[in-house]
N, C-alpha and C positions, 0 to 999 in steps of 0.2 A: 623660455618659448612658450607661446601660447599654443593652446590645443584647438584643433579645430574640431568643435562638438558636432559638426554637421555630418563627419565622415565616422564618427564612432556611433554605433548603436546603443539603444538604453541599456542600463546597468539591469540585468536581470539576474538576482538569488545567485545560486552558487555554480554557473555555466557560462562558458566562454564560447562565443560564437564562431564561425569560420567564414574569416572575410579573404580579401585581396591583399596580397603582398606588396604588389606593384600599385596596387590603389591607395596604399597608405593603410590600411586596416590589416592586420594579421590577428584573426582571431583566435581565441585559447579554448579550445573544447577540454572541459574539466570530466566530462560524463562518457566519454566514446574513445573509441580504439586508438586516435592519434590526437595528440596535444602537443603543444611548445611550451614547455615548462619554463623554458629562458626569457618568456616575455611575462610571466604571468604577475610578478609583484609590479610591473610597471602598470599594468591592467587593474591591479587591486586597488580598490576605494577602501573597503575593509575587509576583515577576512572571510566574509560572507556575499560579497558583491562584486563581480565580476561582468564584463560585457557580454552579450550574447544577442545574435542576431535572432530575427523571428523563426527561422528554419529550424534552428538550434533550440529553442525555448520550445516548439512545438513536437520534436524529438524525445526532448528529456522528460519535460514537465505534462506530458498526456494532454495538452490543450494546446489550441492555437495562441498566440499574443494579442492580446487585446490592449486597446488605447488606455492608459491609465494617466491620469492628470498627475501633476506635482511630482515627477519623476518618481514615485511611491515606492518602487521596488528596488531602487537604490538607498530606501531609507529603511526598509525592513530586512532582517535576514531570510535565511531560507527555511520555511516551517517544516518540511519534506521530512528531514530526519527527524523531529519529536513526535512526528505522526506515527513514522516507522517504530521509534523503539516503544511505542504506547502498545501497537499492535503484536511487537515480537515479545515484549515480556509478557503477554498473556496469551499468544497461541503458542510460543515455545513450552511453557508447563501444559497446558491442556493436549499439547500432542502426546507429551510424556504421558499423561494420565491415561490417555486413550489407549497407547499401547501397554499400559499396565505394568510400568517400569515401577520396582521396589515396591510392589504391592499396592500402586496409587489405583483410585476408582473413583466411582460416584460422581462423573463428569467434571470432576475438580472443584466440588463444592468448597473444598478449603481455601481455594485460590479466588474466591468470589470478590476478593479485594482489590485484586489487581482486575480482576473483568471491570470493575466500576471506575478505578482512577487510572490503570494505565492504559487499559483497551477503550474505556469510553471516554474519558476526561480528555486525554492525550490526544486520541484521536478527532473529538469533536473541535477541540484547540485549535490542534494544526489545521481541521478541514476550513475554520472559519478565518484562519489566517489566509490559506489559499484562496478563500473568498474575496478577501481585501486587496489581495494581488492581483484579482481577474483572473484566476485559473480556474477555468471550471471543471474540467473532469479530475483532478486532484481534491478538489472541494467536495464534490459528489461522491468519491471514494471513499475518502478520507471519514466523511460525514455520514454515510452510509454504513460502515465498519464503526464508527462508533456507537451509533446507535445500535447495532450488533450486539457489541459487547454489554451496552447496559441492559438488552433485552435478555440476553442468555445470562448474565449476574442477575437480573433480578427476577429469572425461573427458576434460578437456586436459592433465592432468598426467603426462607418459611413466611416473614411478613406479607409478600405478596401473595400468599396464598393461591399460587401457579399450580404445584403439584398435590399439595395437600388437598384442594378441593377435590380431589378426585376421590379419596381415600382418608378420609378426616379422621377415621378411626385407628389408622396405624400410618402416621406420618413417615414413619421410618423407609417402610415400604412403599409409599407411594409415587415415588420417582419411576416404577417399575410398573406400574400400574398399565393395564394396555389402552385402556381408553385415553389416559394421559400421552402414551407413546406414540400412539398413532394420531392423536393431534399435534403434538409438538414437532411429528415427523415432518408436516407439511411447511412448516418455517424454515427448515434446512433444503427442503425441495425448493424452494422459490430464491433461497440466499444463494441456489446453485445455478439458477437462471440469470441471477443479477451478475454474479461471477462469470458466467459467460460472456453474459453481453461485455462486460470488463475488457475478458479477454479479445474480444473481435476487435473492439476499438484500440486495443494496446499493441496490436498488428504495426501500427503507426510509431511504434516507440524500439523497443528492444528485445532481446529474447529473455533478458530476466525478468522483467515485467509480465511478458506473455507465459512465462513458466510459472508465475506466481500466481496468476488466475487460472490456468491450466491445472494445477494440481488444486485447488481451491474447489473448483469444479469438481472436480474427481473426489473429492475429500466429503463436500456435501451430499453428493450422491450416495455415497457409503454412508455416512449417518445417518440420509433418509431412509435408507432400507435397512438401517439398523432397528431403528424406531418402530417402523412397520413390522420388522419379524417381531419385535416384542409385543406389539399389538395382537399379531396372531398367536401369541403365548411361547414365541422362540425365542432366547439369547443367541444370538448369532455372535460371538467373540470375534471371528474372523473378519467380518464387516467392520468391527470397533476396530480391531487392530491396523484394517487396509486404511481407515479413515486415518487412525493418528501416524501411522507410517506416512500416508501423503500430506498430511499436515506439518511433519516434521521436514519434507522436503520443501515445502515453502517454508517453512523458518529460515533451512538452509541459505536458501535465495533470497529472503529478505534481509540476513545477517549480512550477506556478502553485499547489497546493496545499501544497506545502513556504512557499512564499512568503505563504500566506495566514495559515498556521499562526505563521509565527514572527512576523508583522506582529501577530497578535492576542496573543501571549505577551511583548509589550513594550508593548502599549498604543499602538501605533503609529496616528494618528491618519488612518487610511487602511481604509476600510471595502470589501471586494471579494464579490462575488457568489459563491457556489457552487450556486446552484441548488436549493434546497431542495425534497425530494419528500415527505415524511414528511405533510404535509396531502393527498396524493393518495392515500396507500396508509396508511391507520391501524392501527395495531397491535391485537393480540388484546386486550390489557389495555385498551387505550384503548375497542375494542367493547363489553367487559363492562362497562366503567364508564358506558358510554352508555344501556347496556339498564338 
């Protein structure tokens, strides 16, 4: 039996939209609190390509649905889990380091390779793929955090002379130099501002995304205060541990979201909620249609 493609929305990554059963289309919502697993396999073109409405696309991918030629979103897979993997494999070890577990320290300099190749490379790659798919907000988020991890890794790399420049006679102690610490603190201040902006925008998505950006905003605030304290000649381990604890909460939320997305990608028969918030804050286009 021929399929009427006019009644089925464009295929969009790893999520399915919600449609009308009586109208001939019963959407499959992979990522929110309710979906019909029984219709999943009939909607699948590949393990990672499922129909989605523009409304659900905006809820899940933090970006309005854009017109993309050649049905490109049905050709490529969902890059979001890849970028999340890079983020988590960088931030989770760093959070443990900030907490001082098992005697770890030194801002995780031993993890600098993970900062470059997991945090930087994978997040930049994921951001570029989001750009190809026309997803502006995920592209900006992943791209900016990929740049953050490259920056953080470069700061800890002696070749870049970032911290050593403040104390060339004692490279081992240069990271604790007051001038370096006070200067480095401003980078974390504005990363906190950036995460706060992301948190406001994420209010159109779900609780997990909001929680990630909320805890990151607070974590960067604690890190900024920690470096400013060093600049004043004090080492406040409570601020460092607070930043590590907040980052660890961020990682727990991120691992949960990563798990949910991979379950959805393979149509696993387990539906985990993420706390849809879009019903509470309607989009501007929805308001116009309602009027």
